[in-house]
C-alpha positions in Angstrom: 22.2 -5.8 68.0 22.3 -2.0 67.3 21.0 0.9 69.4 18.8 3.1 67.2 18.9 6.8 67.7 16.4 9.4 66.5 17.1 10.7 63.0 17.8 14.4 62.8 15.4 16.4 60.7 18.4 17.7 58.8 18.2 14.5 56.7 14.5 14.8 55.9 13.7 14.8 52.3 16.5 13.1 50.4 15.3 10.7 47.8 16.3 7.4 49.3 15.1 8.1 52.9 12.3 5.6 52.9 14.6 2.8 51.7 17.4 3.8 54.1 14.9 3.9 57.0 13.8 0.3 56.2 17.4 -0.8 56.2 18.1 0.9 59.5 15.0 -0.6 61.1 16.0 -4.1 59.9 19.6 -3.7 61.1 18.3 -2.6 64.5 15.9 -5.5 65.0 17.5 -8.4 63.0 21.0 -7.4 62.0 20.3 -7.9 58.3 18.1 -6.4 55.6 16.9 -7.9 52.3 15.4 -5.4 50.0 14.2 -7.0 46.7 14.5 -4.8 43.6 15.2 -1.8 45.8 18.2 -0.1 44.1 17.0 2.8 41.9 16.5 1.3 38.4 18.4 4.0 36.5 21.5 3.4 38.8 21.2 -0.4 38.5 21.0 -0.1 34.6 24.1 2.2 34.6 26.1 -0.1 36.9 25.3 -3.2 34.8 26.3 -1.4 31.6 29.5 -0.2 33.3 30.3 -3.8 34.4 29.8 -5.2 30.9 32.0 -2.4 29.5 34.8 -3.3 31.9 37.6 -5.1 30.1 38.0 -8.8 30.9 41.7 -8.3 31.9 40.5 -5.9 34.7 38.8 -8.8 36.4 41.0 -11.0 38.6 40.5 -14.3 40.4 38.9 -13.6 43.7 40.8 -14.6 46.9 40.4 -14.6 50.6 42.2 -12.5 53.2 43.8 -9.1 52.9 47.2 -7.8 51.9 50.0 -10.2 52.9 47.4 -12.8 53.9 45.6 -12.7 50.5 45.4 -15.9 48.6 43.3 -17.6 45.9 41.7 -20.9 46.7 39.4 -22.6 44.1 38.1 -24.9 46.8 36.6 -21.8 48.7 35.6 -19.5 45.8 35.8 -19.4 42.0 34.4 -16.0 41.0 36.3 -13.1 39.5 36.3 -9.5 40.7 37.1 -5.9 39.7 37.5 -3.2 42.4 35.4 -0.1 41.9 37.6 2.9 42.2 35.4 5.7 40.9 36.8 6.1 37.4 33.5 5.9 35.6 30.3 7.9 36.0 28.4 4.8 37.0 31.0 4.1 39.7 30.7 7.7 41.0 26.9 7.4 41.1 27.3 4.2 43.1 29.9 5.7 45.5 27.7 8.8 46.0 24.7 6.6 46.9 26.6 4.4 49.3 28.0 7.6 50.8 24.5 8.8 51.5 23.6 5.5 53.1 26.7 5.7 55.2 25.8 9.1 56.5 22.2 8.0 57.2 23.3 5.0 59.2 25.9 6.9 61.1 23.3 9.5 62.2 20.4 7.1 62.7 22.3 4.1 64.3 25.6 5.8 65.4 27.6 3.0 63.7 30.8 5.0 63.2 31.2 3.9 59.6 34.4 5.5 58.2 35.1 4.3 54.7 33.6 2.0 52.0 35.2 -0.4 49.5 33.4 -2.5 46.8 34.0 -4.6 43.7 32.1 -6.0 40.8 31.8 -9.8 41.0 31.3 -12.2 38.1 30.2 -15.8 38.8 30.3 -17.9 35.7 27.9 -20.9 35.5 28.9 -23.3 38.2 31.0 -20.8 40.2 30.5 -20.6 44.0 31.7 -19.1 47.2 31.5 -21.5 50.1 30.2 -20.7 53.6 32.3 -18.0 55.2 32.4 -14.8 57.3 33.3 -11.4 56.0 34.9 -10.4 59.3 35.7 -11.9 62.7 35.4 -10.0 66.0 38.6 -8.3 67.0 40.5 -9.4 63.8 39.1 -7.1 61.1 37.3 -3.8 60.7 34.6 -4.7 58.2 31.4 -3.7 60.0 28.6 -3.8 57.4 28.4 -5.8 54.2 26.4 -4.5 51.2 25.6 -6.8 48.3 23.8 -5.6 45.2 22.6 -7.9 42.4 22.7 -6.9 38.7 20.8 -9.8 37.0 17.8 -8.9 34.9 15.1 -11.5 34.4 16.6 -13.8 37.0 14.4 -16.9 37.8 14.5 -19.1 40.8 15.5 -22.1 38.6 18.7 -20.2 37.6 20.1 -20.8 41.1 22.9 -18.6 42.3 21.3 -17.8 45.7 23.2 -16.2 48.5 22.3 -18.1 51.7 22.5 -16.0 54.8 22.9 -18.1 58.0 21.7 -16.5 61.3 24.2 -18.3 63.5 27.2 -20.7 63.3 24.8 -23.6 63.9 22.1 -22.6 61.4 22.0 -25.1 58.6 19.0 -23.8 56.6 19.6 -20.1 56.3 17.7 -17.5 54.4 18.0 -17.8 50.6 18.4 -14.5 48.7 17.6 -14.7 45.0 20.0 -12.4 43.1 17.4 -10.5 41.1 18.1 -7.2 39.5 18.5 -4.3 42.0 18.0 -6.5 45.1 20.0 -5.4 48.1 21.3 -7.6 50.9 22.9 -5.7 53.8 24.1 -7.4 57.0 26.5 -7.0 60.0 29.8 -8.5 58.7 30.8 -10.1 62.0 27.4 -11.8 62.7 26.3 -13.7 59.6 28.0 -16.6 57.8 26.9 -16.8 54.2 27.6 -18.6 50.9 26.9 -18.2 47.2 25.5 -21.3 45.5 26.3 -22.2 41.9 24.1 -20.7 39.1 23.1 -22.0 35.7 24.0 -18.7 34.0 26.4 -15.8 34.4 25.7 -14.0 37.7 26.7 -10.4 38.4 26.8 -8.4 41.6 28.6 -5.8 43.7 30.0 -6.7 47.1 31.0 -3.9 49.4 32.0 -3.3 53.0 31.8 -0.3 55.3 34.7 -0.1 57.7 35.6 1.7 60.9 39.1 2.9 61.8 41.2 0.4 63.6 44.7 0.8 64.9 46.9 -2.0 63.7 50.6 -2.0 64.8 50.5 1.7 65.3 48.8 2.5 61.9 45.3 3.5 61.1 43.5 0.9 59.0 42.0 1.8 56.6 44.1 4.9 55.9 42.3 8.2 55.2 
């Protein structure tokens, strides 16, 4: 799905290179990468604390669509979200880390990733997000989806799996347990997915790398 290019030696030696290399290899050969418990523990702890310290009124009902097309629909999804804008130290740590991943993938896979956006997501017991796509070819500029789970001591019986389907006709999918520090990264235009209800509160970060797209004479996203 992606053409892999040799990695320049100028990137040798940064701390997350082994993880980033596994992700790049998976994206090249499968279009998705599931990395259990892979996020650095200190960063995962910091992000979970930051999420819990975020005021309840900063979370909003999640919706579907963008800008004028944005709407909430409890039939499709019932979680709440809070956009990460970099105000806290934990948010800066996260954005710095995703920035390093962006630079790695651009050099290794020549993906042209331009910007990144992400939000905290809170799924209460019973909340869900039905099968959907994060982007459609020719209609959006989300290229790569990154999901990070922030749920210590999560058990299979707790539910809340993300199911990643490998085609529109796939009905079984790959189940991803939302354990602490697990990463799920996939091409946004290729993989339908859903979030199944959980028996306990479920926390995550959902993010998207974008490329520049000209829409009605404007660059989207703006610099």
